GULUMBA-789692 format. One line per 8 residues: for each residue x, y, z of N, C-alpha, C, O. Coordinates in steps of 0.02 Angstrom, whole numbers, plus 50000, padded with zeros to 5 digits. Layout:
// GULUMBA-789692
X,Y,Z,X,Y,Z,X,Y,Z,X,Y,Z; ...
//
This chain:
// GULUMBA-789692
47836,51726,50579,47827,51628,50576,47772,51631,50519,47785,51606,50464; 47711,51662,50530,47659,51655,50468,47701,51658,50400,47702,51610,50362; 47732,51714,50389,47749,51742,50338,47798,51647,50316,47788,51608,50269; 47846,51642,50372,47898,51585,50344,47846,51514,50335,47861,51466,50300; 47784,51520,50372,47747,51437,50369,47719,51451,50299,47722,51408,50255; 47693,51512,50288,47672,51498,50213,47721,51501,50162,47712,51467,50111; 47765,51532,50165,47835,51506,50113,47834,51460,50125,47830,51435,50069; 47835,51410,50165,47843,51313,50176,47782,51282,50118,47789,51247,50068
47730,51306,50147,47680,51289,50108,47685,51305,50033,47664,51261,49996; 47710,51361,50003,47686,51360,49927,47757,51335,49885,47765,51340,49824; 47813,51301,49942,47873,51272,49917,47907,51214,49952,47964,51198,49937; 47861,51177,50009,47860,51125,50018,47887,51056,49996,47925,51016,50025; 47853,51053,49928,47900,51000,49887,47979,51012,49876,48019,50968,49890; 47999,51073,49851,48053,51081,49820,48102,51089,49883,48162,51079,49873; 48082,51104,49944,48131,51096,50005,48136,51037,50024,48190,51019,50047; 48079,50991,50019,48090,50927,50064,48141,50886,50007,48179,50841,50025
48135,50908,49939,48163,50873,49889,48239,50893,49893,48282,50850,49882; 48263,50983,49915,48309,50994,49939,48340,50943,49978,48384,50903,49962; 48307,50952,50037,48347,50922,50105,48350,50837,50091,48401,50813,50114; 48311,50796,50064,48343,50753,50045,48395,50737,50003,48424,50684,50017; 48414,50766,49959,48481,50762,49919,48537,50800,49963,48597,50790,49953; 48518,50832,50001,48581,50858,50055,48607,50779,50089,48657,50744,50086; 48532,50777,50127,48558,50711,50146,48593,50639,50130,48626,50602,50167; 48570,50632,50055,48582,50587,50006,48676,50592,49985,48716,50546,49979
48683,50649,49981,48761,50676,49970,48790,50694,50019,48847,50716,50010; 48772,50691,50067,48804,50696,50142,48814,50613,50155,48876,50606,50154; 48793,50567,50163,48762,50485,50170,48831,50443,50143,48872,50409,50175; 48823,50464,50054,48852,50455,50000,48962,50464,50017,49013,50431,50007; 48947,50520,50040,49013,50561,50048,49044,50519,50114,49105,50515,50117; 49012,50494,50157,49019,50478,50216,49054,50397,50188,49109,50370,50192; 49009,50386,50169,49016,50317,50135,49063,50292,50088,49093,50238,50084; 49061,50348,50050,49147,50344,50020,49210,50348,50054,49258,50315,50034
49214,50392,50111,49266,50416,50157,49293,50338,50204,49348,50320,50224; 49238,50313,50207,49231,50254,50256,49256,50190,50208,49307,50166,50234; 49245,50170,50173,49275,50153,50109,49337,50140,50088,49368,50087,50081; 49359,50227,50074,49415,50225,50062,49480,50218,50118,49538,50202,50105; 49446,50240,50193,49496,50249,50227,49503,50160,50251,49558,50135,50265; 49433,50118,50251,49475,50033,50273,49513,50010,50201,49557,49970,50212; 49504,50031,50115,49540,50009,50100,49606,50048,50102,49646,50006,50083; 49634,50097,50112,49687,50104,50130,49740,50066,50196,49800,50053,50203
49686,50060,50232,49706,50017,50327,49739,49944,50280,49798,49927,50284; 49692,49909,50238,49700,49849,50213,49779,49848,50178,49830,49821,50200; 49768,49882,50121,49830,49902,50093,49901,49899,50126,49943,49857,50111; 49908,49954,50177,49946,49967,50205,49967,49888,50267,50018,49867,50295; 49913,49874,50265,49935,49804,50320,49976,49750,50278,50020,49713,50301; 49946,49754,50192,49973,49704,50155,50069,49716,50155,50120,49682,50152; 50046,49795,50160,50128,49794,50138,50168,49812,50191,50227,49827,50180; 50140,49813,50259,50191,49783,50317,50205,49713,50304,50263,49696,50311
50171,49679,50289,50168,49601,50305,50228,49577,50238,50267,49529,50243; 50223,49621,50181,50273,49598,50143,50336,49632,50148,50383,49604,50119; 50352,49700,50186,50415,49723,50226,50450,49675,50279,50510,49671,50294; 50403,49644,50300,50424,49596,50371,50448,49535,50341,50494,49504,50368; 50421,49515,50285,50448,49469,50254,50528,49485,50214,50571,49443,50202; 50529,49553,50199,50593,49584,50143,50647,49568,50208,50691,49528,50190; 50652,49585,50259,50675,49614,50300,50686,49555,50366,50720,49566,50416; 50649,49491,50351,50651,49441,50395,50744,49427,50390,50788,49445,50350
50742,49378,50468,50822,49360,50457,50828,49295,50421,50777,49268,50400; 50890,49266,50413,50914,49206,50386,50916,49152,50414,50923,49162,50475; 50915,49104,50404,50932,49053,50447,50988,49030,50469,51030,49011,50428; 51002,49027,50535,51051,49019,50560,51059,48984,50630,51013,48987,50671; 51112,48953,50641,51103,48894,50724,51081,48940,50779,51064,48913,50831; 51079,49008,50774,51055,49044,50836,50987,49096,50816,50973,49149,50845; 50965,49077,50780,50900,49085,50764,50843,49055,50821,50844,48996,50839; 50795,49101,50847,50746,49084,50907,50725,49044,50863,50738,49043,50803
50674,48994,50907,50615,48960,50866,50554,48998,50875,50553,49046,50914; 50494,48978,50833,50459,49011,50821,50468,49078,50784,50419,49116,50786; 50539,49103,50739,50552,49140,50700,50542,49134,50630,50571,49089,50600; 50505,49173,50599,50509,49167,50524,50591,49186,50503,50627,49234,50519; 50604,49124,50458,50661,49140,50432,50661,49103,50338,50616,49073,50307; 50720,49120,50321,50741,49100,50262,50784,49073,50244,50825,49086,50287; 50815,49034,50201,50882,49009,50206,50927,49053,50156,50986,49063,50168; 50889,49082,50093,50955,49134,50084,50899,49205,50064,50839,49212,50072
50950,49249,50036,50922,49306,50022,50879,49311,49946,50840,49357,49933; 50895,49258,49903,50833,49257,49848,50775,49234,49876,50726,49270,49875; 50771,49166,49909,50715,49140,49939,50665,49185,49980,50603,49179,49984; 50702,49229,50009,50643,49297,50047,50644,49335,50016,50623,49376,50058; 50654,49381,49946,50639,49411,49917,50599,49366,49874,50544,49386,49853; 50612,49329,49863,50551,49292,49816,50478,49296,49851,50430,49313,49816; 50471,49283,49910,50426,49268,49948,50397,49337,49977,50338,49342,49995; 50440,49385,49981,50401,49463,49994,50381,49484,49935,50338,49527,49939
50401,49466,49869,50405,49485,49786,50310,49484,49789,50267,49527,49777; 50309,49398,49814,50219,49390,49792,50174,49430,49838,50115,49443,49825; 50206,49449,49897,50163,49493,49946,50161,49576,49906,50115,49618,49908; 50214,49578,49878,50231,49638,49880,50177,49642,49792,50153,49697,49779; 50167,49595,49751,50120,49596,49686,50066,49594,49724,50035,49643,49705; 50037,49570,49764,49970,49551,49789,49938,49618,49821,49877,49625,49825; 49985,49671,49846,49972,49726,49857,49955,49762,49799,49902,49794,49795; 49998,49759,49751,49993,49795,49681,49926,49774,49649,49887,49818,49631
49911,49709,49642,49862,49682,49627,49778,49692,49644,49728,49671,49615; 49787,49739,49713,49735,49731,49742,49712,49810,49748,49660,49835,49727; 49770,49845,49784,49753,49919,49784,49816,49975,49740,49851,50022,49760; 49810,49947,49688,49852,49987,49637,49874,50079,49644,49926,50113,49643; 49797,50091,49653,49789,50154,49668,49821,50206,49718,49849,50261,49714; 49806,50168,49757,49856,50173,49860,49898,50192,49863,49936,50176,49816; 49922,50230,49905,49990,50244,49929,50032,50192,49944,50093,50197,49940; 49997,50133,49964,50022,50093,49999,50037,50042,49926,50084,50003,49920
49995,50053,49885,50003,50003,49824,50062,50016,49783,50096,49975,49751; 50069,50087,49789,50115,50132,49758,50205,50123,49780,50258,50129,49750; 50192,50113,49820,50265,50095,49874,50267,50012,49868,50323,49987,49869; 50220,49978,49863,50229,49917,49843,50265,49880,49790,50287,49823,49795; 50268,49929,49722,50296,49946,49670,50366,49947,49676,50409,49920,49642; 50368,49982,49724,50459,50000,49720,50485,49957,49757,50543,49940,49745; 50446,49928,49818,50484,49869,49837,50472,49815,49823,50485,49771,49863; 50442,49800,49760,50430,49750,49734,50496,49747,49694,50528,49695,49696
50516,49796,49659,50586,49811,49629,50642,49807,49665,50690,49809,49626; 50660,49803,49727,50697,49794,49763,50705,49736,49786,50755,49709,49808; 50643,49715,49779,50656,49634,49797,50675,49577,49731,50683,49516,49736; 50676,49601,49697,50680,49588,49613,50758,49582,49604,50790,49534,49581; 50780,49651,49631,50836,49658,49629,50883,49590,49680,50918,49546,49656; 50871,49598,49742,50885,49543,49776,50889,49465,49748,50933,49424,49763; 50837,49453,49707,50820,49388,49661,50844,49385,49604,50827,49343,49562; 50894,49439,49594,50931,49431,49521,50881,49430,49483,50886,49382,49446
50813,49474,49468,50760,49439,49415,50763,49510,49367,50750,49566,49389; 50788,49491,49281,50801,49535,49255,50763,49577,49241,50778,49621,49200; 50679,49577,49282,50619,49610,49261,50648,49692,49324,50607,49737,49321; 50699,49703,49364,50708,49733,49413,50694,49813,49403,50655,49852,49430; 50758,49823,49337,50769,49871,49313,50697,49896,49303,50675,49945,49334; 50660,49861,49258,50588,49893,49225,50541,49908,49269,50496,49949,49259; 50549,49867,49332,50489,49882,49399,50515,49964,49424,50483,50017,49419; 50558,49957,49441,50585,50012,49464,50586,50083,49423,50578,50138,49448
50596,50067,49359,50588,50109,49325,50507,50157,49321,50493,50216,49313; 50468,50098,49332,50405,50107,49313,50378,50149,49379,50342,50199,49375; 50402,50123,49436,50397,50156,49505,50433,50217,49520,50421,50252,49569; 50488,50232,49469,50501,50308,49483,50465,50340,49424,50498,50389,49405; 50417,50333,49393,50344,50381,49363,50297,50396,49401,50251,50436,49392; 50308,50361,49447,50259,50352,49501,50220,50445,49521,50252,50498,49524; 50163,50438,49528,50134,50521,49557,50148,50530,49620,50144,50588,49640; 50165,50484,49663,50188,50505,49732,50271,50522,49729,50323,50490,49721
50253,50581,49738,50341,50617,49747,50390,50567,49786,50446,50551,49764; 50363,50542,49849,50397,50514,49871,50431,50444,49843,50489,50425,49847; 50372,50413,49814,50388,50334,49791,50432,50349,49729,50482,50313,49722; 50416,50406,49678,50467,50423,49622,50546,50441,49637,50593,50428,49599; 50549,50469,49693,50634,50475,49729,50658,50422,49746,50715,50408,49726; 50627,50382,49781,50658,50319,49813,50669,50276,49750,50725,50250,49747; 50619,50262,49692,50637,50249,49654,50709,50239,49608,50748,50192,49597; 50705,50313,49587,50737,50344,49575,50813,50316,49578,50852,50291,49537
50813,50333,49649,50870,50316,49700,50909,50228,49679,50962,50210,49653; 50857,50198,49704,50872,50126,49683,50892,50126,49606,50946,50101,49593; 50868,50144,49572,50895,50135,49506,50964,50156,49498,51002,50116,49471; 50992,50229,49526,51054,50235,49527,51079,50182,49545,51110,50149,49503; 51071,50158,49623,51109,50105,49647,51136,50054,49600,51193,50031,49600; 51081,50038,49555,51076,49970,49510,51117,49978,49459,51148,49931,49433; 51119,50035,49441,51160,50074,49396,51234,50070,49394,51270,50039,49355; 51246,50102,49437,51308,50083,49472,51316,50000,49497,51377,49989,49497
51295,49965,49508,51300,49891,49529,51326,49860,49436,51368,49818,49419; 51281,49901,49396,51295,49878,49322,51352,49898,49295,51373,49873,49243; 51391,49954,49337,51418,49986,49317,51409,50032,49233,51449,50035,49186; 51334,50067,49240,51330,50100,49196,51309,50171,49225,51254,50197,49227; 51373,50195,49248,51399,50235,49281,51363,50319,49249,51349,50364,49289; 51355,50326,49194,51328,50405,49148,51240,50377,49168,51198,50422,49175; 51221,50311,49176,51144,50315,49199,51138,50348,49263,51097,50393,49273; 51181,50324,49307,51187,50347,49365,51175,50403,49395,51137,50418,49441
51221,50440,49354,51243,50505,49378,51181,50569,49342,51164,50623,49368; 51156,50537,49272,51088,50569,49277,51046,50562,49321,51018,50614,49338; 51025,50496,49354,50976,50500,49393,50987,50531,49470,50939,50540,49507; 51047,50544,49487,51059,50577,49549,51063,50633,49537,51045,50669,49584; 51087,50672,49469,51083,50726,49448,51011,50758,49479,51005,50803,49521; 50957,50720,49443,50881,50732,49446,50886,50757,49525,50886,50813,49548; 50890,50696,49554,50870,50690,49634,50905,50741,49680,50896,50743,49741; 50958,50794,49635,50972,50849,49664,50948,50921,49662,50977,50973,49678
50873,50906,49632,50846,50937,49606,50783,50937,49632,50739,50973,49608; 50769,50884,49700,50698,50900,49744,50728,50895,49789,50790,50896,49790; 50687,50886,49845,50705,50879,49933,50643,50832,49968,50605,50840,50016; 50652,50775,49916,50606,50720,49950,50628,50696,50035,50685,50680,50052; 50563,50698,50086,50570,50682,50127,50620,50617,50132,50664,50611,50175; 50607,50569,50080,50643,50487,50065,50708,50508,50069,50749,50479,50104; 50721,50559,50032,50782,50568,49995,50808,50650,49999,50795,50683,49950; 50844,50683,50053,50838,50770,50047,50889,50774,50008,50921,50724,49993
50905,50837,49985,50928,50846,49916,51013,50836,49944,51055,50813,49905; 51031,50854,50008,51101,50848,50027,51118,50786,50017,51167,50777,49981; 51082,50726,50047,51111,50656,50028,51131,50634,49950,51179,50597,49935; 51069,50673,49888,51093,50650,49843,51140,50676,49809,51170,50649,49762; 51148,50727,49829,51202,50777,49811,51276,50745,49825,51317,50734,49780; 51288,50732,49895,51354,50693,49927,51346,50626,49877,51396,50615,49843; 51285,50575,49867,51306,50507,49825,51336,50543,49756,51385,50520,49726; 51307,50587,49739,51323,50620,49664,51392,50629,49665,51424,50598,49622
51430,50671,49714,51479,50685,49712,51528,50606,49718,51559,50583,49670; 51526,50583,49768,51556,50525,49786,51550,50490,49712,51603,50481,49682; 51486,50470,49680,51507,50437,49610,51555,50478,49568,51594,50447,49532; 51557,50539,49567,51606,50562,49518,51664,50585,49550,51695,50629,49521; 51679,50568,49591,51749,50581,49603,51805,50515,49596,51865,50516,49609; 51751,50441,49564,51784,50397,49536,51823,50406,49453,51870,50371,49433; 51792,50458,49418,51805,50469,49343,51808,50543,49314,51822,50560,49256; 51785,50598,49388,51782,50663,49358,51769,50695,49417,51722,50733,49429
51836,50668,49472,51859,50706,49533,51876,50776,49530,51895,50793,49585; 51876,50853,49462,51858,50906,49466,51785,50919,49471,51768,50962,49511; 51738,50889,49437,51669,50900,49446,51635,50878,49536,51586,50903,49564; 51678,50831,49560,51650,50800,49614,51691,50856,49678,51681,50854,49739; 51726,50891,49650,51767,50957,49718,51716,50988,49709,51692,51009,49761; 51679,51004,49649,51624,51055,49640,51566,51053,49673,51537,51102,49695; 51549,51000,49676,51489,50977,49720,51485,50971,49806,51443,50982,49849; 51566,50944,49801,51573,50954,49892,51581,51037,49902,51539,51066,49937
51618,51063,49881,51596,51150,49882,51543,51154,49880,51535,51180,49935; 51487,51149,49857,51414,51162,49831,51371,51149,49910,51331,51186,49938; 51398,51078,49933,51380,51055,50011,51397,51093,50044,51361,51113,50089; 51459,51119,50034,51480,51177,50119,51450,51234,50117,51447,51274,50163; 51420,51241,50050,51408,51313,50068,51328,51335,50060,51291,51384,50068; 51327,51267,50037,51207,51258,50045,51198,51238,50136,51156,51258,50175; 51260,51189,50148,51223,51156,50221,51295,51168,50275,51335,51130,50303; 51285,51243,50273,51364,51264,50311,51352,51251,50390,51299,51267,50418
51398,51226,50420,51391,51207,50509,51353,51150,50521,51316,51148,50570; 51360,51098,50479,51319,51022,50472,51359,50976,50483,51420,50979,50485; 51322,50929,50491,51364,50870,50492,51372,50863,50404,51426,50847,50380; 51336,50871,50376,51352,50867,50283,51404,50903,50279,51456,50871,50271; 51408,50962,50281,51459,51011,50269,51526,50991,50293,51578,51016,50270; 51525,50944,50343,51574,50931,50370,51606,50861,50341,51666,50846,50345; 51557,50825,50314,51584,50767,50279,51607,50797,50192,51643,50770,50150; 51573,50859,50190,51578,50865,50121,51667,50888,50107,51699,50879,50055
51693,50925,50181,51741,50934,50176,51810,50872,50190,51862,50873,50157; 51797,50833,50235,51829,50791,50236,51836,50745,50166,51885,50713,50147; 51777,50752,50136,51799,50692,50041,51813,50736,50014,51814,50721,49954; 51832,50818,50025,51858,50861,49982,51937,50869,49978,51968,50890,49929; 51965,50848,50040,52001,50862,50088,52059,50797,50048,52117,50810,50032; 52034,50744,50041,52028,50664,50046,52052,50649,49951,52092,50610,49924; 51998,50708,49921,52017,50727,49854,52079,50750,49825,52098,50732,49769; 52105,50784,49855,52171,50821,49854,52243,50787,49858,52294,50821,49857
//
């Protein structure tokens, strides 16, 4: 005890300084964690508000009183787009902010906005793998609507190289095979056989077998 006390007296200033530094660092770390958590919660709440708008019912004679409705798909999408854009503007680096960019692209598709493809392309380059996969899938569907089959094929082919939670590899491969059967049935048959081999004794394999049979 005497030796410890003597050591403390000799190094008192350094020990106190080190203790203060530790307290400050821990305090700053906790404050940053609390700030980031609150920021993520606010972003998630704004994203949820936009999603509620995007999926709100359209006006009909059977709509209950007090339920938010929209006269058309376009007006509903326009209202949701404003909310998604607000989320992006305020919380661009959060997960919700990145998903908001993807949903903004979907809203723009409903609005027939020419910027939809650009927005989805930007979202497809997101650092979040789930956002990127979802955006590429949306782009592929958009390209199919625009009869850009080669571009859709390339995007779906990319998606077969990953296994996102939002878009499993089996789903991407099935959609790729279904696309190919319209103009390249031989390649489609190869994908259906691959699905049967990779996912035996599953609903996916059964569906692939049925599609292959109908192809013949």
